[in-house]
SEDOVEX-185968 format. One record per atom (N, C-alpha, C): residue in one letter; atom name; x, z, y. Coordinates in pm, 1 decimal. Layout:
<pts>
 type atom     east       up    north
    A   CA        X        Z        Y
...
</pts>
This chain:
<pts>
 type atom     east       up    north
    X    N   1298.7  -5909.1   1719.3
    X   CA   1362.7  -5858.0   1838.5
    X    C   1512.1  -5886.7   1834.0
    X    N   1573.9  -5893.4   1947.2
    X   CA   1717.5  -5919.9   1951.7
    X    C   1795.5  -5798.8   2000.8
    X    N   1727.0  -5690.8   2035.1
    X   CA   1793.8  -5566.3   2075.0
    X    C   1771.4  -5465.8   1963.2
    X    N   1882.4  -5420.7   1902.2
    X   CA   1875.7  -5338.2   1782.3
    X    C   1967.4  -5217.2   1794.2
    X    N   1937.5  -5110.4   1719.8
    X   CA   2029.0  -4996.0   1718.3
    X    C   2155.4  -5027.1   1638.7
    X    N   2268.6  -4983.3   1689.8
    X   CA   2397.2  -5002.0   1620.7
    X    C   2415.5  -4886.2   1524.1
    X    N   2366.8  -4904.0   1400.7
    X   CA   2379.7  -4798.4   1300.6
    X    C   2395.2  -4859.0   1161.9
    X    N   2461.9  -4787.5   1076.5
    X   CA   2483.8  -4833.3    939.1
    X    C   2349.4  -4859.5    872.4
    X    N   2343.5  -4965.7    794.0
    X   CA   2221.8  -5002.8    723.7
    X    C   2136.7  -5104.1    798.3
    X    N   2163.5  -5125.9    927.9
    X   CA   2085.7  -5222.0   1005.9
    X    C   2114.7  -5362.8    955.1
    X    N   2008.9  -5443.4    941.4
    X   CA   2021.6  -5583.2    899.0
    X    C   1955.9  -5670.1   1005.0
    X    N   2018.7  -5782.5   1036.0
    X   CA   1961.2  -5872.8   1135.5
    X    C   2000.0  -6016.3   1101.6
    X    N   1917.7  -6110.7   1144.8
    X   CA   1942.2  -6251.1   1117.6
    X    C   1818.8  -6332.8   1147.3
    X    N   1808.4  -6449.4   1083.4
    X   CA   1695.4  -6538.7   1106.1
    X    C   1679.0  -6631.8    986.5
    X    N   1562.3  -6693.7    980.1
    X   CA   1535.3  -6795.0    877.8
    X    C   1522.7  -6929.4    948.0
    X    N   1563.7  -7034.7    877.6
    X   CA   1563.2  -7167.4    936.8
    X    C   1520.8  -7269.6    832.1
    X    N   1455.8  -7373.7    879.9
    X   CA   1419.6  -7486.9    795.6
    X    C   1489.2  -7609.2    854.3
    X    N   1575.3  -7672.2    775.2
    X   CA   1649.5  -7789.9    818.6
    X    C   1576.3  -7912.4    764.8
    X    N   1538.3  -8002.9    854.6
    X   CA   1466.2  -8122.9    814.9
    X    C   1534.2  -8246.0    873.9
    X    N   1486.3  -8360.0    835.6
    X   CA   1540.9  -8483.7    890.0
    X    C   1591.2  -8571.7    777.3
    X    N   1700.4  -8639.0    802.2
    X   CA   1755.5  -8735.6    707.6
    X    C   1839.3  -8666.2    601.3
    X    N   1779.0  -8572.9    530.1
    X   CA   1849.7  -8502.7    423.3
    X    C   1820.3  -8569.7    290.1
    X    N   1924.4  -8590.2    213.9
    X   CA   1905.6  -8638.7     77.2
    X    C   1885.0  -8518.2    -12.3
    X    N   1807.2  -8535.5   -117.3
    X   CA   1787.0  -8426.6   -212.3
    X    C   1920.6  -8388.0   -275.0
    X    N   1940.2  -8259.8   -296.1
    X   CA   2063.2  -8210.0   -356.9
    X    C   2125.3  -8100.5   -273.0
    X    N   2254.4  -8078.8   -291.0
    X   CA   2324.5  -7970.2   -222.2
    X    C   2350.6  -8004.1    -76.0
    X    N   2333.4  -7903.8      8.5
    X   CA   2363.6  -7914.3    151.0
    X    C   2459.0  -7800.5    183.5
    X    N   2584.0  -7833.9    216.0
    X   CA   2685.2  -7732.7    245.2
    X    C   2687.9  -7702.1    393.9
    X    N   2664.9  -7576.2    427.2
    X   CA   2667.6  -7528.1    564.7
    X    C   2763.4  -7410.5    574.0
    X    N   2789.7  -7366.0    695.2
    X   CA   2877.7  -7251.3    717.8
    X    C   2802.5  -7148.4    802.3
    X    N   2798.9  -7024.7    753.5
    X   CA   2746.4  -6914.6    833.6
    X    C   2864.6  -6858.2    912.0
    X    N   2848.6  -6846.1   1044.2
    X   CA   2954.1  -6794.2   1130.4
    X    C   2898.3  -6672.7   1203.7
    X    N   2963.8  -6557.6   1185.5
    X   CA   2923.0  -6434.1   1252.8
    X    C   3034.9  -6393.3   1347.2
    X    N   3001.8  -6373.4   1473.8
    X   CA   3099.9  -6321.2   1569.3
    X    C   3049.0  -6187.2   1620.6
    X    N   3143.3  -6096.3   1645.1
    X   CA   3106.3  -5959.3   1682.0
    X    C   3214.8  -5897.7   1770.3
    X    N   3187.4  -5780.3   1828.1
    X   CA   3289.9  -5710.8   1906.5
    X    C   3411.9  -5680.7   1819.0
    X    N   3529.2  -5661.5   1878.9
    X   CA   3649.5  -5633.6   1799.9
    X    C   3631.5  -5513.4   1707.7
    X    N   3667.4  -5534.3   1581.3
    X   CA   3655.0  -5433.0   1477.4
    X    C   3792.0  -5414.7   1412.5
    X    N   3840.3  -5292.8   1409.1
    X   CA   3968.2  -5264.1   1345.2
    X    C   3946.2  -5247.1   1196.0
    X    N   4016.8  -5327.1   1117.7
    X   CA   4002.3  -5323.2    972.4
    X    C   4094.9  -5217.6    914.4
    X    N   4075.7  -5186.5    786.5
    X   CA   4155.1  -5083.9    718.7
    X    C   4303.5  -5113.8    713.7
    X    N   4340.9  -5241.4    723.2
    X   CA   4483.0  -5277.4    717.1
    X    C   4546.7  -5292.4    855.5
    X    N   4479.5  -5243.2    959.8
    X   CA   4534.9  -5246.0   1094.4
    X    C   4510.3  -5374.6   1170.8
    X    N   4441.5  -5470.1   1110.6
    X   CA   4410.2  -5596.1   1177.8
    X    C   4284.3  -5580.6   1262.8
    X    N   4263.6  -5673.7   1353.4
    X   CA   4143.2  -5675.8   1435.7
    X    C   4060.6  -5798.0   1396.4
    X    N   3933.4  -5776.4   1366.2
    X   CA   3841.9  -5884.2   1329.9
    X    C   3742.2  -5904.8   1443.6
    X    N   3715.1  -6031.8   1476.8
    X   CA   3611.2  -6061.9   1575.4
    X    C   3502.5  -6150.5   1514.0
    X    N   3505.8  -6162.2   1381.2
    X   CA   3402.8  -6238.9   1313.7
    X    C   3450.6  -6292.2   1180.3
    X    N   3362.6  -6367.4   1116.5
    X   CA   3396.8  -6427.5    987.7
    X    C   3311.2  -6550.4    962.7
    X    N   3353.6  -6631.0    866.7
    X   CA   3279.8  -6748.4    822.7
    X    C   3252.2  -6736.2    674.4
    X    N   3137.4  -6789.0    631.5
    X   CA   3100.9  -6786.3    490.6
    X    C   3028.3  -6915.4    456.2
    X    N   3073.0  -6982.8    349.9
    X   CA   3004.7  -7104.3    307.2
    X    C   2867.1  -7070.5    252.5
    X    N   2770.7  -7154.6    287.7
    X   CA   2633.0  -7139.7    241.4
    X    C   2594.4  -7272.2    176.6
    X    N   2541.2  -7267.1     57.0
    X   CA   2495.8  -7388.8     -9.5
    X    C   2344.5  -7383.4    -22.6
    X    N   2278.0  -7481.8     36.8
    X   CA   2132.9  -7491.8     27.9
    X    C   2097.6  -7608.3    -63.3
    X    N   1979.0  -7604.0   -116.5
    X   CA   1928.8  -7714.0   -198.0
    X    C   1822.4  -7786.6   -116.1
    X    N   1846.9  -7912.4    -86.2
    X   CA   1750.5  -7993.8    -12.6
    X    C   1657.3  -8062.0   -111.7
    X    N   1528.9  -8060.0    -80.9
    X   CA   1428.5  -8127.6   -162.5
    X    C   1321.8  -8182.1    -69.3
    X    N   1287.4  -8307.9    -86.7
    X   CA   1185.2  -8369.0     -2.3
    X    C   1226.2  -8376.3    143.6
    X    N   1355.9  -8383.7    169.7
    X   CA   1404.6  -8394.2    307.2
    X    C   1410.6  -8262.2    381.3
    X    N   1400.9  -8148.7    310.5
    X   CA   1399.9  -8018.2    376.2
    X    C   1480.9  -7916.5    296.4
    X    N   1548.5  -7829.5    369.5
    X   CA   1619.3  -7716.8    308.2
    X    C   1593.0  -7593.7    393.7
    X    N   1571.3  -7479.4    329.7
    X   CA   1543.9  -7355.9    404.3
    X    C   1645.4  -7249.1    366.5
    X    N   1668.5  -7156.9    461.9
    X   CA   1760.8  -7046.6    437.2
    X    C   1731.0  -6932.8    532.8
    X    N   1763.1  -6813.2    488.9
    X   CA   1763.6  -6695.9    575.4
    X    C   1907.0  -6645.3    577.0
    X    N   1963.2  -6632.2    696.9
    X   CA   2102.6  -6589.1    711.5
    X    C   2108.0  -6472.5    807.5
    X    N   2210.4  -6388.9    790.3
    X   CA   2224.5  -6275.4    879.6
    X    C   2342.7  -6190.4    840.6
    X    N   2336.6  -6065.0    882.4
    X   CA   2445.3  -5971.2    858.1
    X    C   2385.9  -5831.9    840.5
    X    N   2452.1  -5751.1    760.5
    X   CA   2413.5  -5611.6    740.2
    X    C   2531.1  -5522.8    779.0
    X    N   2504.1  -5421.2    858.5
    X   CA   2607.5  -5325.0    897.2
    X    C   2622.8  -5225.8    782.8
    X    N   2734.7  -5233.5    712.8
    X   CA   2751.6  -5154.6    591.1
    X    C   2806.6  -5015.0    612.9
    X    N   2863.7  -4986.6    729.7
    X   CA   2919.0  -4853.6    755.0
    X    C   2907.9  -4820.4    903.5
    X    N   2924.5  -4693.4    936.0
    X   CA   2922.9  -4652.1   1077.1
    X    C   3038.4  -4715.9   1153.2
    X    N   3153.8  -4733.7   1087.3
    X   CA   3269.4  -4795.8   1152.5
    X    C   3239.8  -4940.4   1191.7
    X    N   3154.5  -5006.5   1114.7
    X   CA   3119.5  -5145.6   1142.0
    X    C   3006.0  -5156.8   1244.5
    X    N   2934.6  -5050.2   1268.1
    X   CA   2816.8  -5051.7   1355.1
    X    C   2857.9  -5046.4   1502.0
    X    N   2920.2  -5153.8   1548.4
    X   CA   2971.2  -5159.3   1684.8
    X    C   2865.0  -5208.4   1782.2
    X    N   2847.6  -5137.6   1893.2
    X   CA   2756.5  -5187.9   1995.4
    X    C   2814.9  -5312.4   2061.6
    X    N   2727.7  -5398.6   2110.7
    X   CA   2770.5  -5520.4   2178.7
    X    C   2696.6  -5641.5   2125.5
    X    N   2748.4  -5759.1   2160.1
    X   CA   2685.5  -5886.7   2122.2
    X    C   2733.9  -5931.7   1984.7
    X    N   2640.0  -5957.1   1897.1
    X   CA   2665.9  -6012.2   1764.2
    X    C   2591.5  -6145.8   1757.5
    X    N   2661.5  -6250.0   1715.7
    X   CA   2600.0  -6382.0   1705.3
    X    C   2609.8  -6431.2   1561.4
    X    N   2497.5  -6479.2   1510.8
    X   CA   2491.3  -6539.1   1377.5
    X    C   2456.8  -6686.1   1398.7
    X    N   2541.1  -6774.4   1345.6
    X   CA   2518.3  -6918.3   1360.7
    X    C   2524.9  -6985.9   1225.1
    X    N   2452.8  -7094.2   1212.4
    X   CA   2456.3  -7179.0   1094.2
    X    C   2509.7  -7313.8   1140.3
    X    N   2620.6  -7357.9   1079.1
    X   CA   2690.7  -7477.9   1123.2
    X    C   2689.9  -7584.5   1013.5
    X    N   2679.6  -7710.1   1055.8
    X   CA   2697.2  -7825.8    969.1
    X    C   2811.1  -7906.3   1030.6
    X    N   2924.4  -7910.9    960.5
    X   CA   3047.7  -7969.2   1016.8
    X    C   3077.7  -7891.3   1144.2
    X    N   3084.2  -7955.7   1258.4
    X   CA   3112.1  -7885.5   1383.7
    X    C   2988.5  -7871.8   1471.7
    X    N   2871.0  -7892.5   1413.9
    X   CA   2748.0  -7883.8   1490.8
    X    C   2669.6  -7758.8   1456.4
    X    N   2617.4  -7693.1   1559.2
    X   CA   2533.3  -7575.5   1539.4
    X    C   2394.3  -7622.1   1497.8
    X    N   2350.8  -7576.8   1379.6
    X   CA   2216.2  -7607.7   1330.2
    X    C   2117.6  -7506.3   1387.6
    X    N   2158.8  -7378.7   1388.8
    X   CA   2076.0  -7271.0   1444.1
    X    C   2168.5  -7156.6   1482.0
    X    N   2126.2  -7079.6   1584.0
    X   CA   2209.7  -6969.0   1631.7
    X    C   2120.9  -6865.3   1697.9
    X    N   2156.6  -6738.9   1679.3
    X   CA   2082.9  -6629.8   1743.8
    X    C   2182.0  -6520.4   1780.4
    X    N   2167.1  -6466.8   1900.5
    X   CA   2253.2  -6357.4   1945.8
    X    C   2171.0  -6229.6   1950.3
    X    N   2230.3  -6121.7   1900.3
    X   CA   2167.6  -5991.0   1895.0
    X    C   2249.4  -5893.4   1979.0
    X    N   2181.7  -5803.6   2046.6
    X   CA   2248.6  -5699.0   2125.1
    X    C   2230.5  -5567.8   2049.6
    X    N   2341.1  -5512.6   2002.5
    X   CA   2335.4  -5384.4   1932.2
    X    C   2370.9  -5274.4   2030.6
    X    N   2291.7  -5169.4   2030.8
    X   CA   2311.8  -5057.9   2124.9
    X    C   2309.8  -4926.4   2051.6
</pts>
């Protein structure tokens, strides 16, 4: 489902299988999460983050499950949250969740 309760402990995301002209070995991707404005402890405003993901390709395929976990009530913001998996500047997979 893509409509979820906005509460601490909620986890959401997706699994993906990347196929095609992949050589065996490491495949470097970027997980990109965007979310409603969140005020951080140091007074800054966050609207998302990026995290490097390293997959191992074998036989022309690499698989991964990516997502986000709401670790506190302060982070459990209602609104649109998007989790994307990027290769260079191309979206490999993306899913938007509505937290309420």
